[in-house]
C-alpha positions, 0 to 999 in steps of 0.5 A: 416471483424470485430473482437472483442478482449478483454483487460482491463484498471485499474482505482484505483485498479479495472479493466474495460473490454475494447472491442477492435473492429478491422474492415478491409475494402477496402482502405488504412489507420490506424485509432485508436479511443476510447481515446488512449494515445500516447503509444497506438497510437505508438503501430502500429510501434511495432506491425508491426515490431513484426509481420514482424519478426515472418512471418506475416504482417499488411495488406495494407488495411483500418484498423479501431480500436475502443477501447470501451467504447470510453469515457474512457481514455486508457493508456499504451503499454499493449494493443499491444498484444490485437491489434496485435491479433485483426488485424491478426484475422480480416485479416484472417491470423489466426483463430478467433473462440475462441478469445472472450473466452480470455482476452489478454494483453501484451506489444510487443518488436520488435522481438515479445517478451512480456514485463510485464504489470501493474495491472495483478491481478485486471485484472485477478479478473475482467476477472474471475468475467465476466466469461472469460475462460482464461487470456493470458499475459506475463510470468512474470505476470503469477504467479501474475494473477494465484492466482485468482481461476476459471480462466485459466492463460497462461503466454507467452514469444512471440507473436508466441505462442499466434498465434499458440494457436489460429491458430493451437491449439498448447497448451499453458502452464497453470500457476497454483498457490495453493493460500493458500499453496503459501501464508502460505508457505511464511509467515515468520518473517521479517529479523529485530528482536527486540532481536538485540536491546540493552536496550530501554525497554520503547521504545519497550513497546511503539512499542508493544502498537502501534502494538497491537492497530494499533496506529500511533507513533512518536519517538523523540530523538537525532541522533544515539539514534536508532529511525530508527533501532526501526522503521524497527523492528516494522513489525516483531511484527505486526500480520501476514497478513490475506489472504484477506489483502494479496490480497488487498495489492497485488492489489495495488502493482500490479497496479504500477508493483511491483509484477513481478514473484511473487504471493501474498505478504505475508509480511506487506509492510514497506515504507520509502520515502525520505523527498524530496518526493512530495505530489503527490508521497506520496498521489498518483496522476499524469495525470493518477493517480497512488497509492502513498506511503501511499497506497503502505503502506496499511496494513503495515507501513509508516515510515517518518524519520526526519519528520520536514524535509518534506515540510509542504504542503506534510505532511498536505495532509496526514491528511485526508487519516490518518483519513479516511483510504483511499485517493480519487484523483479527475480529471475532468472526473473521480475519483479514490479511493485507500485504505490507512490503514497504521500505521504511524511511524515518527521520529524527532530530538528534535531540529535543532541541535538534542540535545535539552533536552540532559543534556550532550550536549550543546544547539546550537539552538536559541528559534526562530530556535526551534520554526521554526523547530517544527512549520513545524509539525502542531498541527492537524497532531500531534493530529492524532498521538496517541503515542509520545515517547522520545528516549534516547541514550543507555548507554555503559553498555547496549550496551556492554551486551552479553545478547539479548533482548526479541525477536520479536516472543514473543512480537508478541504473546502478540500483537496477543492476544490483536488483537484477543480481539479487533477482537471479540469486533468489530465483529459487526462493519464493517470496524473496526478491532482494537482500532486505528480505533475506532470512537466516538460511539465505544469510548463511548461504549468500553472506559468507565472510573471510576470516579477516572480515569475520574478525572485523565484524566481531570486534565491531559487535563487541565494541558497539554491543550490537544485537544478533538482529543488528549482526544480520542487518550489517551482513545484509547491507554488506551484501548489497554494497557488494552487489552495487560493485558487482562483486561475488564476495563480501570484503572487509571494505563492504563490512566496514562501510556497513558498520558505519551505517549503525549510528544509533548503536554507537555510544552516546546516542541511546545511553 
């Protein structure tokens, strides 16, 4: 008897429906075809034990299973439940009338319990698009999948529940999530607040500008100056995620299995990988490509602490994703693309010893050591960072003050106003939402300068020997400063402030 059961495979952040054809005939044997990986090939042992422990069995006949499309590589143990239900239906151990109305996924334990799967959200979206009545999956993934409208989602704990549902019509408990209510109820300020930061007013100003325009920023300062503390507070002044951003972000985290027992993500991600990270872990990749840290930072912040300690090869692979805001991973038989629109926040010591340019500390690094240390960061990568700012240690008088600094809530309000101006400005330009995303044509249209401003920028370009890309960065940052002041025009004051935020372009830093 031939039975068709439906599962799904995830490539990139999109799902593809997999048709599992189970045919049982006279003879003996178990044949699984359709490019399954080892985890799927081993599934017959898990399925046999799970069925036996729940009063069922794999029939002693010739079982042929095809996973179509046959030229598409399938991986992982999430097809256990799909295969098991197909085998039971094809061997007439359960009824099969309604099986093709549902998409079924789940990893089986030997006692029949169900383990969570990866990619439940993109699978649920695909199931809804293709008109399936429902999606049966492990209970831990139910909230994640139930954010999709128009799809009945049933979270189950054991294969026996699924068997009874198809065989005798025993009801399954449907998981219902009010997506909008769930999303807006969980919108709240992050745990870190700029009110806790003593002093550092100029750095807070830089952070506000970076958040308002979505600009990449690098903090340069000695150990203990507060670089990491400031970076961790940046998400607290970013505008709240929209529902669309939350869905897109959740899809990426779902693919790597980081959304268990949760619905939509409501907070912008903050990723802080260690400097020993590999290029595949940072950008994404592997034999079966998975999103890397830059994609897990999508719509949020990627913080690279001690930037020169990262391998130069690892840093260089970020250049294209920073510019294109997506990363493409190519393999011989397929190509996947992950979104990677993130704010890059980096920090570094000014020298190997950490105290270069500090008048109160001895210089312990030779010129050759300095050059080798700073040479780990390429000029093209620095050109892609809009704001360079020096962070100096906070004096004791400031540290001992009882008065708190300006709160993240107040700063965020100004950032939201500036972002609102930018949203209106770019409403006709698809894919451009804030100043850091501006291309050449946007800069020409929205960053027009007066003659005096042009002369000021020209002089700075010549003195600092800035590249054409740095010129564009200065104009983008100037536009953001003007937006924070709700000014239609970029003035000399805005240009002057933006030029100050190119510390690493000054003579004495990179030779």
